[in-house]
Each structure stands twice: as C-alpha cells, then as structure tokens.
N, C-alpha and C positions, 0 to 999 in steps of 0.2 A: 279719289280712291288710292292713288299711289302714295299720297301724303299720309293717309291713315295707316297703310302698311309700314311706312317708315317709322311712324310713331310707335306702332305696336312692336316692331322689331327692336327699336331703341329701348323700350320699356322691358321687353323680354331679356335683352342682353344685360341691362342694368341689374335686374333681379338675379340673373345667372351669375354675374360677376360678384355680386354681394355674397351669394351663397357659396361660391367657390372660395372667396376670401375667408369666410367664416369657417369653412371646412379645413382650410389650410391652417388657420389659427388654432383650431382644436387639435389637429394632428401634431402641431408643434408643441402644444401644451402637454399632450399625451406623451410625446417623445421625451420632453424634459423631465416629466415625473418618472418615467421609466428609467431614465439615466440616474436620477437621484436614488431610486430604489435599487438599481443595479450596483451603484457605488456602496450603498449600505450593505447589501448582500455580500459583496466582495470583502468589505471590511470585517464583517462577521466571520468570514472564513480566514481572517488573519492575513490577508493579502492586500496589495495596493493595485489599483487599476493599471498603473504603469508596468506592473509585472506580467500582465496578460498580453497575448498577441491580439491584434485587432479582430480576428475571427472569433476568438473567445469572448471578447467584450461585446461584439455585435450579437452573438448568440444569447448572452445573458440579458442584454437590453431588449432583444426581441421577445424573450420569455416574459420579461416584466411587462412589456407592452401588451402581450396576449392576456396576461393575468388582469391587467387594468381593463381591457376591452371586455373580458368575460364578466368582470364585476359590475360593469355598467349595464349589460344586457339583462 
C-alpha cells in the first residue's frame, strides 16, 4: 500500500511539474509579445524605449499584456 501511494504521488508531481513548466513558458511568450508591441507603440509615438523611465515602460508592457490576455479570452 505504501508503494502504491509513492507511485501515485510521483505521478501526480510529474504532471504538476509539467503543467507548471508549460504555464511558465506561456507566460514568458506572452511577456515577450507584449514587449514587442510596447516597443512598436513607443516608436509610433516618436520616442525610444530608452527615453522612458522603468515605471512608464512597465505600465505600457502591462497594458499590452492585458490586451493580449483579453484577446485570447
């Protein structure tokens, strides 16, 4: 019985770890796409990302992430 519980827990952890890895991969891809869109948006405004402070950059990237998430739902 103890061996069966160990096998079950190992299988459960394996599935959980794979799911977490996939979620992290998707989050990273979303972030990269949001950064691309933010850079494009900043360029359309006639500015360079280097001209903005980090808080401004983060706010723009966050907005782009939110737009991407909304378009998927």
